[in-house]
N, C-alpha and C positions, 0 to 999 in steps of 0.2 A: 379432663381429656377430653371427654367427650367436647364439653363447649369450646374446646382449642382446636378440636376437627375441624365443627361447625364456624369458625371462627376463618377457619383458611381455608375450606372449600369455599363461602360466600368473596372470597379476594382472591379468589382463584387465578383470574387474569390482569389482578396487580402487580405481581413482579414482573408479569409479561413483558405489558406498558411500559413499565418504569424502565427495562430492559430497551423497549423499544425508542421511548423519550431519548436518553442516552447516546443509542444509535444512530438517532435524528440528529443532534445535536453536531456528533461529530461528522455525517453525511450532508448535509446543509452545507459546513466549510468545506465538503471535498467536492462540491457541485460549484462551490464558486472557482476551485482553481482547477476544473474541469473546463471551466470558461477561459482561464488563465490559457490553457495549449489550443485550445476551440480557438483563439484568438487569432492566430495565425495565418489560418484559413483563411479568413477576410481580410484580416490588416494587409498581408503580403502582395496579396492582389488588387487591393485598394491604391495601394503605393507606386502601382505601374502605370497608376492612369492620367492621362496628361493635364487634366485637373487638380491632381493632389500638390497640398503644399509642401509634402516631404517626398522626396525620391529616392530610393537603396538602390543601390549595383546587386547583382545576385550573391557576392561574398556576403555582403552586408544584411540581404534578407537570409541567409542561413544563419547567421548571428542572432536574429533577431527570432527567429523559431529555437534555436538551441542553448543561447546564454542560458535559458531555464536550468540546465544544467549544472554549470558551474553555482549557481543561488544555491538550487538543491544540494551540493557539499557541504559551502555552507553552513547552508541550515540544517544540516544533519549534525554538525559537529559542535555547533552551539546548544542544540536542542538535548544531545544525549546526558551533558553532566545537570541539566534544568530542569528533566523529568522527575530524577532521582532527589533533587536537592529540594525543590519546590512544591512537586507533585502533580499530578495529571491533569488538573484542573487548572491553575495558575499556568501550565505553561501553554496549555491548549489555547487559554486567553489569552497569550502574547503573541499564536500566532494570526491572528485576527490583524494586527498593527501591520505589517511589510503590505497584505495584499490589500489594505487598503489605502495604505499610501503609492503603491503602483496602481491601482486605479486612476486615482485622481496623477499621480505623476506623469501616464499616459496622456490625459488629454491635455494637460499645460506645456509638453514640451513643444518645440518646434522643426526636432531634426532627429538622424537615424541615433546617435550616440545616445539622446535623451530617453527615447525609446529602448534602447537595449539599455538603459541604465536601472528606466521602470520595469521591464519584464526580469534582469535580474533580482531585482528588491523582493518581486512577488516569487521568485523561484525561491529564495530562502525559505519564503512562508510554508511553501508547498516541498521544502526539508524536514522543514520540523514539525510539520503533522504528518509526513511519509512512516517514520516508525511510529509516533504517538497516537495515530487514530483507531489503529489493528490494536497499539498494546489496551488502550481504553474500553476498547468495544469485548477484547478477548477477556481483561481481567471483570468485566462487569453485568459479562452475560453467564447464563446458565450452557452448560456444555449439549444441552440438548438441542437446543437453537444459534450458539454459537458460526459456527458454521452461515447458517441461512445469514444474520448479522453480519458478518466481518465480509459477505460477499457485497453487501452494501456498500460497501469502498467504490470497490471497481463499478457498481452500478451509479454507485453519485459521481463519477469519474464522467461515465457514459453520459448520464443526464445533463451535466455541465455543460459537456461538448457539444452535446447535440442542442443545447439551448440557445448555444452561443453562435453555433452554425445556421439556425433557424433564427437569430434575429439578424445574421449579418448578410441573409438575404431578403430582408422588407429593412434594415436599420444602414449607417452609415459606421466604420467601426468605431468613429466616437459615443454615438449614439448607442450602441449597445456595450463597450466598457462600464460606460456609466450607469445602465439602466442592470447590470453583474456584479454594480459596487452595491446594493442593495440585499442580495443576495446574502454578502458578507453581515452588510449590520443584523439582517436575519440568524446567521447561526451567532452571534455576541450574542444575542439575546438568549437563544439555548444553553449557550454555554453557563452562563450568570447561575440558571438555576439548576444546574448540575452537580452532584453530590462529587466527591473527592473518592482516589479507586480505594477497595477496600484492602486489595494487594499491597497500596503505596503505603496505607496507613499501620497496616501489621507490620512492614518492614522497617517502620518506625517508631516500633512499638506502644504505638495508640490503637491498641487491641479494643478497647469498650467503644473507642469512635469508630472502628471494621468493623464491632459486631451489630452494633446499630445502622451503618448504611447495607453491609453484606446483608443483613434479615431484610431490609425496604427492597433492597432491589432484586432479592429472589427468594426471599417467604423463609419459614420456620421447618419446612418440616426436615426430618428425618435423614435423609440424604445430603439437604444442602447445608444441614449443621455438621455432619459429618466432613463434607469438606472444607467448610470451615476450620473445622476443628486440628482437621491434618495440616492446613496453613499455617496455623496459627502455630504448629509444635513444629512442625521442620523450620521456621521462623525463628521461632525461640531459641532453637540451639544454634543458628547461625550466628543472634547475635550473643550468646556467652559468647561463641569462639572467640566473635570480634572485639570485647572488652577486656581479655587477658592484657596487662601490663602495658594499659591506657593513659597512664602518667607516662611515658617514654619520652625522651626528648625531641625535637624534632626533624633532627636529623635522622634521629633512631628509627621514627614512626614511618620518612621517606624511604629507606633502604627498607623497612616490613612491609611496606606500600607497592614498593618494586618485586619482592619478592613475592606479596601475595600474584601479581601482574604473570609473573613469571607461572607459577603455578595454577594458575587459572589457566593459562593458555593449553597447560597440558589435560586438560578435563577434557572428556566425550560431550560432556551437557553443554559446553560454553563452543569448542570448536567444531562440531558437529553441525550444531543449527546454523552456526554462520557460513560455514561452505555451503551447503544446504541454499541458506537464502540467498548469497552470492550468486550462485549457479542459475538460480531460479528467476531472481530478480536480471541477468544480463539477457537469459532468455526471455524475460518478459518486453526488454525494449527491443532487439533484435526480431523477436515477432513481428512488430511493426506496428504498435497501435498507438501510442505517439507518433511514429513517422504518417499512418495515415489521416490521421489527425490533425497535422500539421501542414501539409502538404497533399489535401485531398483535392481541390484541381487540379492538379500539375498530373498525379498519378492518374485519376479519371481519363485525364485528354491523352495520356501517354498508352494506357492501355485500350482502352474503347476507342479514343480516334479521339481528332480536334474537334468533328463535329457533332460532338457529345453535349448534354447539355448537363453539366457538371454541377451547378448548383442544386440540381432539382437530385441528381445520384448523390451527390455529399450525403445532403436532407434524409433520402429513403435510406443509404446505406446507416446512419445514425439512428434511423424509426429501428431499424432491425440490430442496431445494436442493443438499445435498450429494452425489445422485444428479447434477446437473447438471456442480455443481463436477470432480467423474470427469471426466465427459465435457468439461469444458475443459481438463482436462490433455491426452487423448489431441487436441482439434482446435486447440490451441495446439502442439504438436508436427506435425502435419498441415495446418495452413492456414495463409495469411499472415495477420499481426499487421492488417490493416484492412480486409480481408472480413470477420473474424470480428467487429471492431467496428461495422462500419455495419451489418450483415445485423441484427445482436440491437440494436443500434441503435432500427432500423426499424421493426422487432417492440415493441419496450417504447415509442416514442412513439405508437405504432399500439393497442395493449394500452391505454394512458394512455387517449387517446382512446374505444376502446373501454368500458373499463369508468366513464367517466363518462356517457357515452350511455346506457350501462343504469342509474345510477343515478339518474340526471336523468326517465328514461322510469317507472322505482319510483315517483318520489318526488309524480309526477304522475299517476301511476296509467291507464297509455298504455304500459304494456307486453302484449301479445298471450297470455301465458303466463308463470306466475310458478315458476318452477321454479329450487331452488336447486343446480343441476348449472353453469347455464348461469355466473352468476357468479364459483361456484368453477375455473370450468374459465377463466375470463379473468384469475382472479388466479394458476391455474396457469400460464398463455403468456406473461404479465408475470412469475413468479419466472423463467422458464427465460428468458428473456428478462437480464434483470438478471445470475442466475449464470453463462449459460453466457461472454457475452463483457463486459458493462457493467461489472461489476465484479473481472474478470481483468484485461483489458486494459491499465487504469491503472497495476495494482501490474509488472504485465511491464514495462512501458515504462520507469517511472521507476527498474529497476534497470537499463537499458539504453542509454538515450539520452545522457545526462549525460557530459562529457569528464571525463577523471580527473582533472585541473588544477583543474574547476569542482566537483567531483561533491557534496562535502560541502556550500559553497555554495548551487549549484544545486538540490539538491532540498530544501535545508531553504527556499528563497524559495518553489519552486512548492507544497511541501505544505500552505502557509499557504493555500492555496486548499483545500484540501482539510478543514483544519482550519476553518476562515470558514464553510465552508459547511454542514460539520457542526451549528454551533450555530443557524446562519441555517435550513436545513431543515426540523431537528426544533421547534425554538423555534418556529417560523411556520406548523407543518401542522395542531397543534390549530388556531391563532387564526384560520387562514384557514376551516377549515372550517366552524366555528363563523360569520364574517363575510361569508363568500360561496358557502357549501355545498363538500361534496363534489366536486361535477362541476368547478368552477369552478376549482378547488385543482389537478385534474386538470390541466386544459388546460392553465396556469400553467404547473405541473411540465416538463410533454411539452414548451409553448414553449422553455423554458431546456435540458430536452436537446437540443431543433432546433437551436438559434441553438450551442451548443457545440460539436456534431459538424460544423455546417455550417465553422466555422473550424477547426478539425483536419482535416478533405476538404482542405485546400489546407494544409495543413504537414507533415505527419505521413508520413515515408518509410519504408517497409517495411524492418524491420530481423532478418525471419527470419531466421536461419541466419548471420548478421555476423557477426564477431567486434568487441567492442567498438571497437577503434581506428579499421577502416573504418567504423561508424558512428559516431564523433565527424568523421572524413578526409571524411565523408557531409557534414556541417551545415557545413563550412567550405566544402564547395564543391569537394573533391578527387576523382577518380576514382584506381582503384588506381595505373593509369599514369601520373599527375599528376609531373610532374617536383618539383613541389614535396615529395614523398615519395622522391626519389631519393638518395642521402648525398650528400654534400658533399666537399673534400676533407678526404682523410687527415690529425690533426693526433693528438698523442702518441699514435699507434697505436691511433686508434679514429674510426671512420667518426662523420664530424658528419650533423646531416640538418637541413633548413629546418624549422623550427617559426614558428606564429603566434604563438605569447606574448610577451606583453610584458614588461617588468624585474619581477621582486616585489622586494618590500620597498622 
């Protein structure tokens, strides 16, 4: 026993570093996706230049920025069954192909339709990685560090956007696209050396492999082994319930499957996380993180003034966003999820209203003074609220709140809220600013954020420091001492456990 303890203490840093390596493979892939989002801010102004080989109308420009949303929806639909059938690692590898294809297609096409097609293909990859990335990190990291690791999702998006915007300051958009493609190659190399998720291996009955990977990732101390055994016990009972009458005809299995879906839809551990995540994703998009990433220079010129150096301010905001993302990693580890979400949400709403009032007063010549630092400060406060909480909490929660049995299906359904509203928020923003003005657009978006936060306030439990199994049980309405979590009578040498799963197949 003493030798085991000594060996464990000598490898104390190893599990953390291995979890960091897995997170790095996801994060590097997401950085490339951040570059896809950020490219709009340098591509669209470049198309307006007289020397550009490709010219676009304002409507076509909004399609170039927002078509990713439709790609996201397609990617969500593709990845939902694949992540459960092929596993997390193979599905992760598949997300690389559309991004690379999109980068090279961007460099080859000579018209707007080709640009839109390339962006759509890249949107498919983003839609595939959206639910998958958070699930991989959530399943393969320790609850103590899970929040910080999951925050790397939003941090990586920030790095990608900032990197692409910075490239655009010195390089053409074609050169920027070529450089960004190498980030995708790097993520491919990292993914190849990743293990498969132990949670997925357990769900497929490959217990021996799952134990080996879990101990490699998390270590073999008593707390980690206890979490592993609880997950295995719960999943074994789910699998036992799924093999009853497995020799039924195809028609009978189909009816049973649809009955299973109907019963599943009624379960609080299924529908509550979906409702929470849909509203969080809608809030995320209308809070405007992708809007300001895609239309940064246009927004800065409207709020600060046409004389502002939009490119410099854009890069400065990206640097602020990076610093705030690093702060978010620390805050995610020290603060409750709810506290961080609702405090930054309130700041976002207030900054939306303040920016609207400022622009409205400026347009009506009612400003007591005209100083560029005031609107820059308002945009800075707004960016702080987006980055510290609103853009980090949804991705962290998406890797935590779905039960293992429904993780792929639930994540795939809920992320449709992110994908569809990515298109709606980006496509509508230039249309609304033209039709009703920038101030009213800000007020409208602030109203959507307020509505979403109000719903989430009543439904979201605190997840910080809890295991995935404990979070799953809380949605069922079960506490740690609930009898339904206690083992039943022993059969065939195994302790059975009560579960709420219905018969599958």
